[in-house]
C-alpha positions, 0 to 999 in steps of 0.5 A, spaced: 106 803 620 113 806 617 119 804 621 126 807 619 132 810 622 134 818 623 138 817 616 133 813 613 128 818 614 132 824 612 134 820 605 127 817 603 122 817 609 120 824 609 118 823 601 115 816 603 110 820 609 109 825 604 106 820 598 102 817 603 099 823 606 098 825 598 094 818 597 090 819 604 093 813 606 093 813 614 100 811 617 104 812 624 111 813 624 117 811 628 124 813 628 128 808 631 133 812 635 141 810 634 145 808 640 151 812 643 155 810 637 150 813 632 148 806 630 142 802 630 144 795 632 139 789 630 138 787 637 133 786 642 133 794 644 131 796 637 126 790 636 123 792 642 123 800 640 119 798 634 114 793 638 113 798 643 111 803 638 107 799 634 100 802 632 095 796 633 091 798 627 096 798 622 095 793 617 102 793 614 109 795 616 113 799 611 120 800 612 125 805 609 132 803 610 137 798 608 139 791 612 138 793 620 131 796 618 129 791 613 131 785 618 127 789 624 121 790 620 121 782 618 121 781 626 115 786 627 111 784 621 111 776 623 110 778 631 104 783 629 102 777 623 101 783 618 105 783 611 111 788 611 115 792 605 121 795 604 123 802 601 131 800 600 136 806 601 142 803 599 144 797 595 148 794 601 146 787 603 142 781 600 137 780 605 132 784 602 128 779 599 130 773 604 125 770 609 130 771 614 133 776 619 140 777 621 139 779 628 144 779 635 140 775 640 144 774 646 151 777 643 150 771 638 149 772 630 143 769 629 139 768 622 131 768 624 126 765 620 121 770 618 117 772 612 119 775 606 116 782 604 110 783 600 114 788 596 121 791 595 121 798 592 128 800 589 129 806 586 136 806 582 136 814 582 136 814 590 140 808 591 146 810 586 147 816 591 148 812 597 154 812 601 160 809 596 162 805 602 155 802 602 155 800 595 162 797 596 158 793 601 153 790 596 158 789 591 162 785 596 156 781 598 155 779 591 162 777 589 161 772 595 156 768 591 162 765 588 165 762 594 157 761 597 155 757 591 161 753 591 160 751 599 153 749 598 155 744 592 161 742 597 156 741 602 151 737 598 157 732 596 160 731 603 153 731 607 148 730 602 145 736 603 139 738 598 142 742 592 138 746 587 142 747 580 136 752 578 137 756 584 144 756 584 144 758 576 139 764 578 144 767 583 150 765 579 147 769 573 146 775 577 153 775 580 156 774 573 152 780 570 154 784 576 161 783 575 161 785 568 158 792 570 162 793 576 167 798 573 161 803 573 160 803 580 166 808 580 161 813 576 155 811 580 152 809 574 145 807 575 146 800 570 151 798 575 148 799 581 141 796 578 145 790 577 148 790 584 141 791 587 138 785 582 143 781 584 142 782 592 134 781 591 135 775 587 140 772 592 134 773 598 129 770 593 134 764 592 135 763 600 127 763 600 126 758 594 132 753 597 130 753 604 137 754 606 142 760 606 147 756 603 145 759 596 148 766 598 152 764 605 158 760 605 165 761 609 165 768 606 159 770 611 161 766 617 168 770 617 164 776 618 159 773 623 165 771 627 168 778 627 161 781 628 160 777 635 168 778 637 167 785 636 160 785 640 164 781 646 169 787 646 164 793 645 167 795 639 163 797 632 164 792 626 164 794 619 159 793 614 157 786 613 158 786 606 165 789 607 167 784 611 164 778 607 168 781 601 174 780 605 172 773 608 171 771 600 178 773 599 180 769 605 176 763 602 179 763 595 186 763 598 184 757 603 181 753 597 188 755 593 192 752 599 187 746 599 188 744 592 195 742 594 192 737 599 191 730 598 187 727 604 187 720 607 183 717 612 189 715 616 190 723 617 183 724 619 183 718 624 189 721 627 186 728 628 179 725 630 183 721 636 187 728 638 180 731 639 179 734 646 172 736 647 174 740 653 179 744 650 174 745 644 170 748 649 175 752 653 177 755 646 170 757 645 169 761 651 176 765 650 173 767 643 166 768 645 165 769 652 158 771 653 156 767 647 159 760 648 154 757 652 149 758 646 154 755 641 155 749 645 148 748 646 148 748 638 153 742 638 149 738 643 144 738 638 147 738 632 153 733 634 158 736 629 164 733 633 162 726 634 167 722 632 163 717 628 160 722 624 166 726 623 169 720 620 163 718 615 164 725 612 171 725 611 171 718 608 166 721 603 170 727 602 176 723 600 172 718 596 170 724 592 176 728 592 177 729 585 170 731 584 171 736 589 177 739 586 173 739 579 168 743 583 174 748 585 177 749 578 170 750 574 166 754 579 171 759 582 176 765 579 183 766 582 184 770 588 188 775 584 183 776 579 178 778 584 182 782 589 185 786 583 177 788 581 176 790 588 182 794 589 181 797 582 174 800 585 177 802 592 174 796 596 178 793 602 181 787 601 185 785 607 183 784 614 188 789 617 184 794 613 178 793 617 181 793 623 182 785 624 188 782 627 191 775 625 188 772 631 182 774 629 182 771 622 185 765 625 179 764 631 174 766 625 176 760 621 176 755 627 170 757 630 166 758 623 164 751 623 161 752 631 156 758 631 151 754 626 149 747 624 151 748 617 157 745 613 162 749 611 169 749 607 172 750 614 168 744 616 171 740 611 178 742 613 176 740 620 173 733 618 180 732 614 184 733 620 188 739 617 185 745 621 191 746 625 195 746 619 191 751 616 190 756 622 198 756 622 199 758 615 193 763 615 196 766 621 203 767 618 200 769 611 196 775 615 202 777 619 206 777 613 202 782 610 201 786 616 209 787 616 
């Protein structure tokens, strides 16, 4: 069963079908239609389209495309209980090899547990001709591994979450290789595109090996998830995931630089915990995510992230190991200016304003990032320690100033 979108069919789907025919391999083809904005959303309609056109005699789902098609094929193959593989058409995201699918379910951005693909075909000559914006998206997703890996180790320090240094090293090595050849992207050099692609695939493998998305997804990704959900609520299009993730990574680096100037104490954390208003928290979620708030609140009812005792236990552990956290920041992260300069030299967006976001969108995403999933992030630490309000005000003012 060959699954693709209209663009993917023109770019590579025709060739795939011709090769299958030449090899006398029987296949059926379904081209998922775009919506009225010319896009395929990773949501109920597209998943239903693939499922309703599924030929039950097929024993393999073969996707031709990038992020959305890859995720839809994972969902279909798990439902049909057959393997899937993907012919990549752009080095645009890190989900090719992961055992999860990033889907919009009831306007909530969800990471669904699926099966890894049986094979991934990445033709670097084809990928080097992808739209530059999509290559930039893949590079943004790779650069975000700086902060994703830091977030994972931070969670391990504060919550005791499982952390695998071998998986972290695998992802970090691919990150450094990609950065070393990043300037070749401007000339669409196959070597540079290959490094990006390998890094994206290895990130997905790292997710599957570790059993958590943390090796490839931290606050950087959650800025993107929140922005996508906000714009879904408004009926507006959002940017490519990797483009948003790159901007989210730069914001995360700036937040960490600010956090390094803080010396937390339990009195501050306890005072913030005493001020916490559950009803106000819920009202804010309904303001930011009107249609998705019930689902997010249900996550909290199960996870209990807002419970005072747990919050203070995490705060106490973070304060006790603050020097270790600061060392983590110093030894694993580049400076904001260094990464921003690299992205600017390649023509990549570096600010929320460039991708149509307001200072309020940035502030709301920071606040709500810790709520939309049960996952410990840098924003969770800031909230536990009682500094969320201060960081929101600082971030909003800084974003406003850049706009002016």
